[in-house]
PDB file with SEQRES, HELIX, SHEET and CRYST1 records, atoms N, CA, C and O in Angstrom:
SEQRES   1 A   71  MET LYS ARG ALA VAL LEU ALA VAL TYR ASN PHE TYR VAL          
SEQRES   2 A   71  GLU GLY PHE LYS ASN MET THR TRP GLY ARG GLN LEU TRP          
SEQRES   3 A   71  TRP LEU ILE LEU LEU LYS VAL VAL LEU LEU PHE LEU VAL          
SEQRES   4 A   71  LEU ARG ALA PHE PHE PHE LYS PRO VAL LEU ALA GLY LYS          
SEQRES   5 A   71  SER GLU GLU GLN LYS ILE GLU HIS VAL SER ASN GLU LEU          
SEQRES   6 A   71  ILE ASN PRO ILE LYS TYR                                      
HELIX    1 AA1 LYS A    2  LYS A   17  1                                  16    
HELIX    2 AA2 GLY A   22  PHE A   43  1                                  22    
HELIX    3 AA3 GLU A   54  ILE A   66  1                                  13    
CRYST1    1.000    1.000    1.000  90.00  90.00  90.00 P 1           1          
ATOM      1  N   MET A   1       0.837  -1.195   0.001  1.00  0.00           N  
ATOM      2  CA  MET A   1      -0.003   0.002   0.003  1.00  0.00           C  
ATOM      3  C   MET A   1       0.871   1.259   0.006  1.00  0.00           C  
ATOM      4  O   MET A   1       0.632   2.204  -0.745  1.00  0.00           O  
ATOM      5  N   LYS A   2       1.888   1.245   0.869  1.00  0.00           N  
ATOM      6  CA  LYS A   2       2.770   2.392   0.972  1.00  0.00           C  
ATOM      7  C   LYS A   2       3.518   2.628  -0.341  1.00  0.00           C  
ATOM      8  O   LYS A   2       3.724   3.767  -0.759  1.00  0.00           O  
ATOM      9  N   ARG A   3       3.915   1.534  -0.976  1.00  0.00           N  
ATOM     10  CA  ARG A   3       4.647   1.630  -2.241  1.00  0.00           C  
ATOM     11  C   ARG A   3       3.749   2.192  -3.341  1.00  0.00           C  
ATOM     12  O   ARG A   3       4.208   2.961  -4.185  1.00  0.00           O  
ATOM     13  N   ALA A   4       2.482   1.815  -3.333  1.00  0.00           N  
ATOM     14  CA  ALA A   4       1.537   2.305  -4.345  1.00  0.00           C  
ATOM     15  C   ALA A   4       1.290   3.815  -4.184  1.00  0.00           C  
ATOM     16  O   ALA A   4       1.254   4.557  -5.166  1.00  0.00           O  
ATOM     17  N   VAL A   5       1.124   4.245  -2.953  1.00  0.00           N  
ATOM     18  CA  VAL A   5       0.903   5.675  -2.696  1.00  0.00           C  
ATOM     19  C   VAL A   5       2.142   6.479  -3.103  1.00  0.00           C  
ATOM     20  O   VAL A   5       2.027   7.550  -3.700  1.00  0.00           O  
ATOM     21  N   LEU A   6       3.314   5.958  -2.777  1.00  0.00           N  
ATOM     22  CA  LEU A   6       4.553   6.629  -3.147  1.00  0.00           C  
ATOM     23  C   LEU A   6       4.724   6.673  -4.667  1.00  0.00           C  
ATOM     24  O   LEU A   6       5.215   7.667  -5.203  1.00  0.00           O  
ATOM     25  N   ALA A   7       4.329   5.612  -5.361  1.00  0.00           N  
ATOM     26  CA  ALA A   7       4.419   5.591  -6.817  1.00  0.00           C  
ATOM     27  C   ALA A   7       3.479   6.621  -7.462  1.00  0.00           C  
ATOM     28  O   ALA A   7       3.854   7.277  -8.434  1.00  0.00           O  
ATOM     29  N   VAL A   8       2.276   6.762  -6.929  1.00  0.00           N  
ATOM     30  CA  VAL A   8       1.320   7.744  -7.439  1.00  0.00           C  
ATOM     31  C   VAL A   8       1.854   9.159  -7.175  1.00  0.00           C  
ATOM     32  O   VAL A   8       1.790  10.027  -8.046  1.00  0.00           O  
ATOM     33  N   TYR A   9       2.369   9.376  -5.988  1.00  0.00           N  
ATOM     34  CA  TYR A   9       2.929  10.685  -5.644  1.00  0.00           C  
ATOM     35  C   TYR A   9       4.078  11.043  -6.583  1.00  0.00           C  
ATOM     36  O   TYR A   9       4.128  12.152  -7.117  1.00  0.00           O  
ATOM     37  N   ASN A  10       4.986  10.116  -6.780  1.00  0.00           N  
ATOM     38  CA  ASN A  10       6.123  10.364  -7.679  1.00  0.00           C  
ATOM     39  C   ASN A  10       5.679  10.603  -9.116  1.00  0.00           C  
ATOM     40  O   ASN A  10       6.270  11.422  -9.819  1.00  0.00           O  
ATOM     41  N   PHE A  11       4.648   9.898  -9.555  1.00  0.00           N  
ATOM     42  CA  PHE A  11       4.103  10.091 -10.889  1.00  0.00           C  
ATOM     43  C   PHE A  11       3.662  11.537 -11.093  1.00  0.00           C  
ATOM     44  O   PHE A  11       3.991  12.157 -12.105  1.00  0.00           O  
ATOM     45  N   TYR A  12       2.904  12.080 -10.111  1.00  0.00           N  
ATOM     46  CA  TYR A  12       2.424  13.455 -10.247  1.00  0.00           C  
ATOM     47  C   TYR A  12       3.549  14.470 -10.076  1.00  0.00           C  
ATOM     48  O   TYR A  12       3.574  15.478 -10.781  1.00  0.00           O  
ATOM     49  N   VAL A  13       4.469  14.229  -9.166  1.00  0.00           N  
ATOM     50  CA  VAL A  13       5.565  15.165  -8.966  1.00  0.00           C  
ATOM     51  C   VAL A  13       6.411  15.257 -10.222  1.00  0.00           C  
ATOM     52  O   VAL A  13       6.742  16.360 -10.656  1.00  0.00           O  
ATOM     53  N   GLU A  14       6.766  14.136 -10.812  1.00  0.00           N  
ATOM     54  CA  GLU A  14       7.567  14.141 -12.037  1.00  0.00           C  
ATOM     55  C   GLU A  14       6.790  14.770 -13.193  1.00  0.00           C  
ATOM     56  O   GLU A  14       7.373  15.474 -14.017  1.00  0.00           O  
ATOM     57  N   GLY A  15       5.509  14.528 -13.261  1.00  0.00           N  
ATOM     58  CA  GLY A  15       4.703  15.101 -14.314  1.00  0.00           C  
ATOM     59  C   GLY A  15       4.664  16.614 -14.243  1.00  0.00           C  
ATOM     60  O   GLY A  15       4.765  17.298 -15.262  1.00  0.00           O  
ATOM     61  N   PHE A  16       4.516  17.142 -13.010  1.00  0.00           N  
ATOM     62  CA  PHE A  16       4.478  18.597 -12.859  1.00  0.00           C  
ATOM     63  C   PHE A  16       5.827  19.247 -13.065  1.00  0.00           C  
ATOM     64  O   PHE A  16       5.899  20.394 -13.506  1.00  0.00           O  
ATOM     65  N   LYS A  17       6.899  18.537 -12.753  1.00  0.00           N  
ATOM     66  CA  LYS A  17       8.238  19.085 -12.979  1.00  0.00           C  
ATOM     67  C   LYS A  17       8.514  19.221 -14.468  1.00  0.00           C  
ATOM     68  O   LYS A  17       9.204  20.150 -14.886  1.00  0.00           O  
ATOM     69  N   ASN A  18       7.987  18.312 -15.269  1.00  0.00           N  
ATOM     70  CA  ASN A  18       8.284  18.310 -16.689  1.00  0.00           C  
ATOM     71  C   ASN A  18       7.355  19.200 -17.499  1.00  0.00           C  
ATOM     72  O   ASN A  18       7.549  19.352 -18.705  1.00  0.00           O  
ATOM     73  N   MET A  19       6.354  19.788 -16.866  1.00  0.00           N  
ATOM     74  CA  MET A  19       5.435  20.669 -17.585  1.00  0.00           C  
ATOM     75  C   MET A  19       6.122  22.015 -17.844  1.00  0.00           C  
ATOM     76  O   MET A  19       6.746  22.583 -16.948  1.00  0.00           O  
ATOM     77  N   THR A  20       6.002  22.514 -19.071  1.00  0.00           N  
ATOM     78  CA  THR A  20       6.634  23.783 -19.373  1.00  0.00           C  
ATOM     79  C   THR A  20       5.761  24.963 -18.917  1.00  0.00           C  
ATOM     80  O   THR A  20       6.294  25.989 -18.496  1.00  0.00           O  
ATOM     81  N   TRP A  21       4.476  24.837 -18.993  1.00  0.00           N  
ATOM     82  CA  TRP A  21       3.549  25.886 -18.593  1.00  0.00           C  
ATOM     83  C   TRP A  21       2.841  25.567 -17.295  1.00  0.00           C  
ATOM     84  O   TRP A  21       1.859  26.225 -16.952  1.00  0.00           O  
ATOM     85  N   GLY A  22       3.314  24.576 -16.569  1.00  0.00           N  
ATOM     86  CA  GLY A  22       2.612  24.085 -15.383  1.00  0.00           C  
ATOM     87  C   GLY A  22       2.381  25.126 -14.314  1.00  0.00           C  
ATOM     88  O   GLY A  22       1.264  25.285 -13.822  1.00  0.00           O  
ATOM     89  N   ARG A  23       3.440  25.840 -13.951  1.00  0.00           N  
ATOM     90  CA  ARG A  23       3.308  26.823 -12.870  1.00  0.00           C  
ATOM     91  C   ARG A  23       2.331  27.940 -13.241  1.00  0.00           C  
ATOM     92  O   ARG A  23       1.508  28.335 -12.416  1.00  0.00           O  
ATOM     93  N   GLN A  24       2.412  28.441 -14.444  1.00  0.00           N  
ATOM     94  CA  GLN A  24       1.517  29.513 -14.873  1.00  0.00           C  
ATOM     95  C   GLN A  24       0.071  29.024 -14.923  1.00  0.00           C  
ATOM     96  O   GLN A  24      -0.850  29.755 -14.558  1.00  0.00           O  
ATOM     97  N   LEU A  25      -0.120  27.804 -15.370  1.00  0.00           N  
ATOM     98  CA  LEU A  25      -1.487  27.254 -15.434  1.00  0.00           C  
ATOM     99  C   LEU A  25      -2.069  27.079 -14.047  1.00  0.00           C  
ATOM    100  O   LEU A  25      -3.249  27.363 -13.839  1.00  0.00           O  
ATOM    101  N   TRP A  26      -1.267  26.614 -13.083  1.00  0.00           N  
ATOM    102  CA  TRP A  26      -1.775  26.457 -11.726  1.00  0.00           C  
ATOM    103  C   TRP A  26      -2.119  27.801 -11.107  1.00  0.00           C  
ATOM    104  O   TRP A  26      -3.110  27.897 -10.383  1.00  0.00           O  
ATOM    105  N   TRP A  27      -1.332  28.849 -11.367  1.00  0.00           N  
ATOM    106  CA  TRP A  27      -1.675  30.174 -10.880  1.00  0.00           C  
ATOM    107  C   TRP A  27      -2.977  30.673 -11.505  1.00  0.00           C  
ATOM    108  O   TRP A  27      -3.813  31.278 -10.834  1.00  0.00           O  
ATOM    109  N   LEU A  28      -3.130  30.410 -12.791  1.00  0.00           N  
ATOM    110  CA  LEU A  28      -4.350  30.800 -13.462  1.00  0.00           C  
ATOM    111  C   LEU A  28      -5.569  30.064 -12.890  1.00  0.00           C  
ATOM    112  O   LEU A  28      -6.617  30.675 -12.682  1.00  0.00           O  
ATOM    113  N   ILE A  29      -5.438  28.783 -12.640  1.00  0.00           N  
ATOM    114  CA  ILE A  29      -6.526  28.010 -12.051  1.00  0.00           C  
ATOM    115  C   ILE A  29      -6.849  28.523 -10.645  1.00  0.00           C  
ATOM    116  O   ILE A  29      -8.022  28.663 -10.298  1.00  0.00           O  
ATOM    117  N   LEU A  30      -5.844  28.799  -9.848  1.00  0.00           N  
ATOM    118  CA  LEU A  30      -6.048  29.313  -8.488  1.00  0.00           C  
ATOM    119  C   LEU A  30      -6.742  30.683  -8.528  1.00  0.00           C  
ATOM    120  O   LEU A  30      -7.673  30.932  -7.762  1.00  0.00           O  
ATOM    121  N   LEU A  31      -6.295  31.547  -9.406  1.00  0.00           N  
ATOM    122  CA  LEU A  31      -6.914  32.863  -9.557  1.00  0.00           C  
ATOM    123  C   LEU A  31      -8.385  32.738  -9.977  1.00  0.00           C  
ATOM    124  O   LEU A  31      -9.248  33.448  -9.461  1.00  0.00           O  
ATOM    125  N   LYS A  32      -8.650  31.848 -10.899  1.00  0.00           N  
ATOM    126  CA  LYS A  32     -10.011  31.636 -11.388  1.00  0.00           C  
ATOM    127  C   LYS A  32     -10.932  31.138 -10.276  1.00  0.00           C  
ATOM    128  O   LYS A  32     -12.064  31.605 -10.152  1.00  0.00           O  
ATOM    129  N   VAL A  33     -10.459  30.206  -9.477  1.00  0.00           N  
ATOM    130  CA  VAL A  33     -11.265  29.676  -8.386  1.00  0.00           C  
ATOM    131  C   VAL A  33     -11.541  30.752  -7.350  1.00  0.00           C  
ATOM    132  O   VAL A  33     -12.665  30.869  -6.861  1.00  0.00           O  
ATOM    133  N   VAL A  34     -10.542  31.529  -7.013  1.00  0.00           N  
ATOM    134  CA  VAL A  34     -10.746  32.586  -6.026  1.00  0.00           C  
ATOM    135  C   VAL A  34     -11.739  33.634  -6.548  1.00  0.00           C  
ATOM    136  O   VAL A  34     -12.649  34.045  -5.828  1.00  0.00           O  
ATOM    137  N   LEU A  35     -11.558  34.053  -7.780  1.00  0.00           N  
ATOM    138  CA  LEU A  35     -12.486  35.034  -8.351  1.00  0.00           C  
ATOM    139  C   LEU A  35     -13.918  34.502  -8.428  1.00  0.00           C  
ATOM    140  O   LEU A  35     -14.869  35.209  -8.096  1.00  0.00           O  
ATOM    141  N   LEU A  36     -14.062  33.258  -8.864  1.00  0.00           N  
ATOM    142  CA  LEU A  36     -15.409  32.672  -8.924  1.00  0.00           C  
ATOM    143  C   LEU A  36     -16.039  32.623  -7.534  1.00  0.00           C  
ATOM    144  O   LEU A  36     -17.220  32.931  -7.371  1.00  0.00           O  
ATOM    145  N   PHE A  37     -15.260  32.240  -6.547  1.00  0.00           N  
ATOM    146  CA  PHE A  37     -15.784  32.171  -5.179  1.00  0.00           C  
ATOM    147  C   PHE A  37     -16.239  33.551  -4.713  1.00  0.00           C  
ATOM    148  O   PHE A  37     -17.328  33.706  -4.160  1.00  0.00           O  
ATOM    149  N   LEU A  38     -15.383  34.555  -4.947  1.00  0.00           N  
ATOM    150  CA  LEU A  38     -15.736  35.908  -4.501  1.00  0.00           C  
ATOM    151  C   LEU A  38     -16.955  36.453  -5.226  1.00  0.00           C  
ATOM    152  O   LEU A  38     -17.811  37.081  -4.603  1.00  0.00           O  
ATOM    153  N   VAL A  39     -17.052  36.224  -6.535  1.00  0.00           N  
ATOM    154  CA  VAL A  39     -18.183  36.719  -7.303  1.00  0.00           C  
ATOM    155  C   VAL A  39     -19.472  36.021  -6.890  1.00  0.00           C  
ATOM    156  O   VAL A  39     -20.497  36.672  -6.688  1.00  0.00           O  
ATOM    157  N   LEU A  40     -19.424  34.708  -6.767  1.00  0.00           N  
ATOM    158  CA  LEU A  40     -20.608  33.972  -6.377  1.00  0.00           C  
ATOM    159  C   LEU A  40     -21.067  34.381  -4.968  1.00  0.00           C  
ATOM    160  O   LEU A  40     -22.260  34.559  -4.723  1.00  0.00           O  
ATOM    161  N   ARG A  41     -20.120  34.525  -4.067  1.00  0.00           N  
ATOM    162  CA  ARG A  41     -20.476  34.891  -2.704  1.00  0.00           C  
ATOM    163  C   ARG A  41     -21.052  36.309  -2.649  1.00  0.00           C  
ATOM    164  O   ARG A  41     -22.006  36.567  -1.914  1.00  0.00           O  
ATOM    165  N   ALA A  42     -20.487  37.200  -3.406  1.00  0.00           N  
ATOM    166  CA  ALA A  42     -20.921  38.596  -3.337  1.00  0.00           C  
ATOM    167  C   ALA A  42     -22.294  38.801  -3.965  1.00  0.00           C  
ATOM    168  O   ALA A  42     -23.074  39.612  -3.465  1.00  0.00           O  
ATOM    169  N   PHE A  43     -22.609  38.098  -5.035  1.00  0.00           N  
ATOM    170  CA  PHE A  43     -23.846  38.363  -5.750  1.00  0.00           C  
ATOM    171  C   PHE A  43     -24.981  37.374  -5.478  1.00  0.00           C  
ATOM    172  O   PHE A  43     -26.151  37.724  -5.631  1.00  0.00           O  
ATOM    173  N   PHE A  44     -24.649  36.148  -5.078  1.00  0.00           N  
ATOM    174  CA  PHE A  44     -25.686  35.139  -4.960  1.00  0.00           C  
ATOM    175  C   PHE A  44     -25.905  34.616  -3.546  1.00  0.00           C  
ATOM    176  O   PHE A  44     -26.987  34.112  -3.247  1.00  0.00           O  
ATOM    177  N   PHE A  45     -24.936  34.717  -2.691  1.00  0.00           N  
ATOM    178  CA  PHE A  45     -25.046  34.139  -1.337  1.00  0.00           C  
ATOM    179  C   PHE A  45     -24.876  35.221  -0.279  1.00  0.00           C  
ATOM    180  O   PHE A  45     -23.937  35.190   0.516  1.00  0.00           O  
ATOM    181  N   LYS A  46     -25.782  36.159  -0.283  1.00  0.00           N  
ATOM    182  CA  LYS A  46     -25.718  37.238   0.706  1.00  0.00           C  
ATOM    183  C   LYS A  46     -26.165  36.711   2.063  1.00  0.00           C  
ATOM    184  O   LYS A  46     -27.076  35.887   2.142  1.00  0.00           O  
ATOM    185  N   PRO A  47     -25.529  37.183   3.129  1.00  0.00           N  
ATOM    186  CA  PRO A  47     -25.944  36.724   4.473  1.00  0.00           C  
ATOM    187  C   PRO A  47     -27.354  37.200   4.821  1.00  0.00           C  
ATOM    188  O   PRO A  47     -27.649  38.395   4.803  1.00  0.00           O  
ATOM    189  N   VAL A  48     -28.185  36.265   5.126  1.00  0.00           N  
ATOM    190  CA  VAL A  48     -29.600  36.567   5.372  1.00  0.00           C  
ATOM    191  C   VAL A  48     -29.791  37.204   6.748  1.00  0.00           C  
ATOM    192  O   VAL A  48     -30.665  38.053   6.921  1.00  0.00           O  
ATOM    193  N   LEU A  49     -28.982  36.801   7.721  1.00  0.00           N  
ATOM    194  CA  LEU A  49     -29.178  37.272   9.088  1.00  0.00           C  
ATOM    195  C   LEU A  49     -28.360  38.498   9.440  1.00  0.00           C  
ATOM    196  O   LEU A  49     -28.394  38.948  10.585  1.00  0.00           O  
ATOM    197  N   ALA A  50     -27.626  39.050   8.485  1.00  0.00           N  
ATOM    198  CA  ALA A  50     -26.784  40.210   8.781  1.00  0.00           C  
ATOM    199  C   ALA A  50     -27.642  41.426   9.089  1.00  0.00           C  
ATOM    200  O   ALA A  50     -28.613  41.712   8.388  1.00  0.00           O  
ATOM    201  N   GLY A  51     -27.271  42.135  10.145  1.00  0.00           N  
ATOM    202  CA  GLY A  51     -27.958  43.353  10.508  1.00  0.00           C  
ATOM    203  C   GLY A  51     -29.254  43.147  11.266  1.00  0.00           C  
ATOM    204  O   GLY A  51     -29.986  44.114  11.478  1.00  0.00           O  
ATOM    205  N   LYS A  52     -29.563  41.958  11.674  1.00  0.00           N  
ATOM    206  CA  LYS A  52     -30.798  41.699  12.430  1.00  0.00           C  
ATOM    207  C   LYS A  52     -30.460  41.526  13.913  1.00  0.00           C  
ATOM    208  O   LYS A  52     -29.370  41.088  14.280  1.00  0.00           O  
ATOM    209  N   SER A  53     -31.433  41.886  14.745  1.00  0.00           N  
ATOM    210  CA  SER A  53     -31.244  41.689  16.171  1.00  0.00           C  
ATOM    211  C   SER A  53     -31.354  40.202  16.508  1.00  0.00           C  
ATOM    212  O   SER A  53     -31.738  39.390  15.665  1.00  0.00           O  
ATOM    213  N   GLU A  54     -31.015  39.861  17.742  1.00  0.00           N  
ATOM    214  CA  GLU A  54     -31.055  38.464  18.151  1.00  0.00           C  
ATOM    215  C   GLU A  54     -32.473  37.898  18.070  1.00  0.00           C  
ATOM    216  O   GLU A  54     -32.655  36.748  17.671  1.00  0.00           O  
ATOM    217  N   GLU A  55     -33.467  38.685  18.439  1.00  0.00           N  
ATOM    218  CA  GLU A  55     -34.851  38.233  18.362  1.00  0.00           C  
ATOM    219  C   GLU A  55     -35.295  38.027  16.925  1.00  0.00           C  
ATOM    220  O   GLU A  55     -36.004  37.068  16.622  1.00  0.00           O  
ATOM    221  N   GLN A  56     -34.878  38.928  16.035  1.00  0.00           N  
ATOM    222  CA  GLN A  56     -35.230  38.790  14.630  1.00  0.00           C  
ATOM    223  C   GLN A  56     -34.565  37.560  14.026  1.00  0.00           C  
ATOM    224  O   GLN A  56     -35.162  36.878  13.193  1.00  0.00           O  
ATOM    225  N   LYS A  57     -33.350  37.276  14.434  1.00  0.00           N  
ATOM    226  CA  LYS A  57     -32.656  36.070  13.955  1.00  0.00           C  
ATOM    227  C   LYS A  57     -33.386  34.813  14.392  1.00  0.00           C  
ATOM    228  O   LYS A  57     -33.572  33.883  13.607  1.00  0.00           O  
ATOM    229  N   ILE A  58     -33.797  34.794  15.653  1.00  0.00           N  
ATOM    230  CA  ILE A  58     -34.534  33.634  16.184  1.00  0.00           C  
ATOM    231  C   ILE A  58     -35.849  33.462  15.428  1.00  0.00           C  
ATOM    232  O   ILE A  58     -36.222  32.346  15.065  1.00  0.00           O  
ATOM    233  N   GLU A  59     -36.539  34.553  15.195  1.00  0.00           N  
ATOM    234  CA  GLU A  59     -37.810  34.490  14.470  1.00  0.00           C  
ATOM    235  C   GLU A  59     -37.630  33.999  13.034  1.00  0.00           C  
ATOM    236  O   GLU A  59     -38.403  33.175  12.545  1.00  0.00           O  
ATOM    237  N   HIS A  60     -36.619  34.509  12.381  1.00  0.00           N  
ATOM    238  CA  HIS A  60     -36.359  34.120  10.989  1.00  0.00           C  
ATOM    239  C   HIS A  60     -36.019  32.617  10.893  1.00  0.00           C  
ATOM    240  O   HIS A  60     -36.552  31.901  10.045  1.00  0.00           O  
ATOM    241  N   VAL A  61     -35.131  32.166  11.771  1.00  0.00           N  
ATOM    242  CA  VAL A  61     -34.729  30.765  11.724  1.00  0.00           C  
ATOM    243  C   VAL A  61     -35.913  29.846  12.047  1.00  0.00           C  
ATOM    244  O   VAL A  61     -36.088  28.814  11.399  1.00  0.00           O  
ATOM    245  N   SER A  62     -36.721  30.212  13.038  1.00  0.00           N  
ATOM    246  CA  SER A  62     -37.865  29.383  13.382  1.00  0.00           C  
ATOM    247  C   SER A  62     -38.878  29.349  12.239  1.00  0.00           C  
ATOM    248  O   SER A  62     -39.472  28.303  11.978  1.00  0.00           O  
ATOM    249  N   ASN A  63     -39.086  30.487  11.546  1.00  0.00           N  
ATOM    250  CA  ASN A  63     -39.999  30.489  10.397  1.00  0.00           C  
ATOM    251  C   ASN A  63     -39.484  29.607   9.283  1.00  0.00           C  
ATOM    252  O   ASN A  63     -40.258  28.893   8.645  1.00  0.00           O  
ATOM    253  N   GLU A  64     -38.168  29.648   9.036  1.00  0.00           N  
ATOM    254  CA  GLU A  64     -37.585  28.830   7.968  1.00  0.00           C  
ATOM    255  C   GLU A  64     -37.664  27.340   8.297  1.00  0.00           C  
ATOM    256  O   GLU A  64     -37.827  26.516   7.398  1.00  0.00           O  
ATOM    257  N   LEU A  65     -37.552  26.998   9.552  1.00  0.00           N  
ATOM    258  CA  LEU A  65     -37.663  25.594   9.943  1.00  0.00           C  
ATOM    259  C   LEU A  65     -39.107  25.079   9.813  1.00  0.00           C  
ATOM    260  O   LEU A  65     -39.350  23.942   9.408  1.00  0.00           O  
ATOM    261  N   ILE A  66     -40.035  25.945  10.166  1.00  0.00           N  
ATOM    262  CA  ILE A  66     -41.452  25.555  10.116  1.00  0.00           C  
ATOM    263  C   ILE A  66     -41.987  25.603   8.676  1.00  0.00           C  
ATOM    264  O   ILE A  66     -42.631  24.659   8.219  1.00  0.00           O  
ATOM    265  N   ASN A  67     -41.720  26.691   7.978  1.00  0.00           N  
ATOM    266  CA  ASN A  67     -42.214  26.895   6.601  1.00  0.00           C  
ATOM    267  C   ASN A  67     -41.018  27.173   5.672  1.00  0.00           C  
ATOM    268  O   ASN A  67     -40.761  28.331   5.344  1.00  0.00           O  
ATOM    269  N   PRO A  68     -40.312  26.171   5.257  1.00  0.00           N  
ATOM    270  CA  PRO A  68     -39.142  26.418   4.391  1.00  0.00           C  
ATOM    271  C   PRO A  68     -39.581  26.931   3.023  1.00  0.00           C  
ATOM    272  O   PRO A  68     -40.679  26.625   2.559  1.00  0.00           O  
ATOM    273  N   ILE A  69     -38.710  27.718   2.380  1.00  0.00           N  
ATOM    274  CA  ILE A  69     -38.977  28.237   1.023  1.00  0.00           C  
ATOM    275  C   ILE A  69     -38.866  27.071   0.049  1.00  0.00           C  
ATOM    276  O   ILE A  69     -37.890  26.322   0.070  1.00  0.00           O  
ATOM    277  N   LYS A  70     -39.868  26.927  -0.799  1.00  0.00           N  
ATOM    278  CA  LYS A  70     -39.848  25.853  -1.796  1.00  0.00           C  
ATOM    279  C   LYS A  70     -39.546  26.471  -3.141  1.00  0.00           C  
ATOM    280  O   LYS A  70     -40.245  27.381  -3.587  1.00  0.00           O  
ATOM    281  N   TYR A  71     -38.518  25.984  -3.780  1.00  0.00           N  
ATOM    282  CA  TYR A  71     -38.113  26.491  -5.088  1.00  0.00           C  
ATOM    283  C   TYR A  71     -38.691  25.664  -6.196  1.00  0.00           C  
ATOM    284  O   TYR A  71     -38.451  25.951  -7.369  1.00  0.00           O  
TER     285      TYR A  71                                                      
END                                                                             
């Protein structure tokens, strides 16, 4: 088992060392993932409970548990 894991690890390490554009592509992929996360979070997943008092939060959560939004 240990030998198989080591062989797979070495396979990927050697493959990435021999890539000519590997480092630039990984930076591009990382940048893309970060930007997608930030855009999706900013425009589609706004915090619902932000700016509400503790009682309003309790009321909102209890309403969602009792009558969930159906899409």
